[in-house]
C-alpha positions in Angstrom: 0.0 0.0 0.0 3.0 2.3 0.5 6.7 2.6 -0.1 9.3 4.2 2.1 13.0 4.5 1.0 16.2 5.7 2.6 19.8 5.0 1.7 19.0 3.7 -1.8 19.4 4.3 -5.5 17.9 3.6 -8.9 21.3 3.1 -10.6 24.9 3.6 -9.5 26.9 6.5 -10.9 30.7 6.2 -11.4 31.5 7.5 -7.9 29.3 5.0 -6.1 30.5 2.2 -8.4 34.1 3.1 -7.6 33.3 3.2 -3.9 31.7 -0.2 -3.9 34.4 -1.7 -6.0 37.0 -0.2 -3.6 35.2 -1.9 -0.7 35.2 -5.2 -2.6 38.9 -4.8 -3.3 39.6 -3.9 0.3 37.8 -7.1 1.4 39.5 -9.3 -1.3 43.0 -8.0 -0.8 43.0 -6.6 2.8 40.5 -8.8 4.5 37.3 -8.4 6.4 38.7 -5.9 9.0 39.9 -3.5 6.4 36.5 -3.7 4.6 34.7 -3.2 7.9 36.9 -0.2 8.9 36.2 1.6 5.5 32.5 0.7 5.2 31.7 1.7 8.8 33.7 4.9 8.8 31.7 6.0 5.7 28.3 4.7 6.8 28.0 6.1 10.3 27.9 9.7 11.4 31.4 10.6 12.7 30.1 11.5 16.2 28.4 8.1 16.5 31.3 6.2 15.0 33.8 7.9 17.4 31.6 7.1 20.4 30.8 3.5 19.4 33.8 2.4 17.4 34.8 -0.4 19.7 31.3 -1.9 19.2 31.1 -1.3 15.5 34.5 -2.7 14.5 35.6 -6.3 15.2 34.3 -9.9 14.8 30.9 -9.1 16.4 30.6 -5.6 14.8 29.0 -4.2 11.8 28.6 -6.6 8.8 30.0 -9.5 10.9 27.8 -11.9 9.0 30.1 -11.3 6.0 33.3 -12.1 7.8 34.9 -15.0 5.9 32.4 -14.8 3.1 34.2 -13.0 0.4 32.2 -14.7 -2.4 28.9 -13.7 -0.8 30.0 -10.1 -0.6 31.2 -10.1 -4.2 27.8 -11.3 -5.3 26.2 -8.5 -3.3 28.5 -6.0 -5.1 27.7 -7.5 -8.5 23.9 -7.2 -7.7 24.3 -3.6 -6.7 26.4 -2.8 -9.8 23.9 -4.3 -12.2 20.8 -2.8 -10.4 19.0 -0.3 -12.7 15.4 0.6 -12.1 15.5 4.1 -13.8 13.2 3.2 -16.6 10.5 1.6 -14.2 10.2 4.2 -11.5 7.2 5.9 -13.2 5.4 2.6 -12.8 5.3 3.0 -9.0 1.7 4.0 -8.1 1.5 3.7 -4.3 2.3 6.6 -1.9 6.0 6.8 -1.7 8.3 8.5 0.9 12.0 9.2 0.2 14.4 10.3 2.9 17.4 12.4 1.7 20.3 11.9 4.1 22.6 14.9 3.7 25.6 13.2 5.2 25.1 9.9 3.4 28.4 9.3 1.6 27.1 6.3 -0.4 23.5 7.0 -1.4 23.7 10.8 -1.2 20.8 13.0 -2.1 21.8 12.9 -5.7 20.3 9.5 -5.8 17.4 9.9 -3.5 16.2 13.2 -5.2 16.3 11.4 -8.5 14.0 8.8 -7.0 11.6 11.4 -5.6 11.5 13.2 -8.9 11.0 10.0 -10.9 8.2 8.4 -8.8 4.8 10.0 -9.4 3.7 12.1 -6.3 6.6 10.8 -4.2 7.2 12.9 -1.0 10.7 13.7 0.0 12.1 14.5 3.4 15.3 16.4 3.8 17.5 15.3 6.8 20.7 17.2 6.4 22.6 15.5 9.3 21.6 11.9 8.5 24.4 9.6 7.5 23.9 6.3 5.5 22.9 4.3 8.7 20.6 5.9 11.2 22.3 5.4 14.6 21.9 6.4 18.2 18.7 6.5 20.1 17.6 10.0 19.2 18.2 9.5 15.5 16.4 6.1 15.4 13.5 7.7 17.3 13.3 10.5 14.8 13.4 8.1 11.9 10.6 6.1 13.5 8.5 9.3 14.0 9.1 10.6 10.5 8.1 7.2 9.0 5.1 6.9 11.3 3.9 10.4 10.2 4.2 9.3 6.6 2.4 6.0 7.2 -0.4 7.8 9.1 -1.0 10.0 6.0 -1.5 6.9 3.7 -5.1 6.2 2.9 -6.2 3.0 4.6 
């Protein structure tokens, strides 16, 4: 009945392609910890990362389910690189909500604004200080509140 999106894209540009290829190369040639350090430091807001680094980095930290699974990660990368829905976005007919994270290094507003403009009647929400991954209690509560407000506006 509705669609909400944050941290996403319709098609990679050259910058995001190179970023993701760089993460794959780091994983392949430098190991999981190097990949984790790069991915986490780009994905979380610096304040959160600095405060929670010891919980984010390490065997039990972010993306730990990929540790030792280089081929699985490579398949994820290939799937991301080949993803292209640019020609189909106009077909989305349900109420759509798109969050624009101003500090999102990967799926920056250049991607989310394209989604908002390409999906009929989509509603955008500018969040200038949101990184790729919402983190911390206050940020998660705000995300929940903003999403709940959108969902409450969707006809039942």
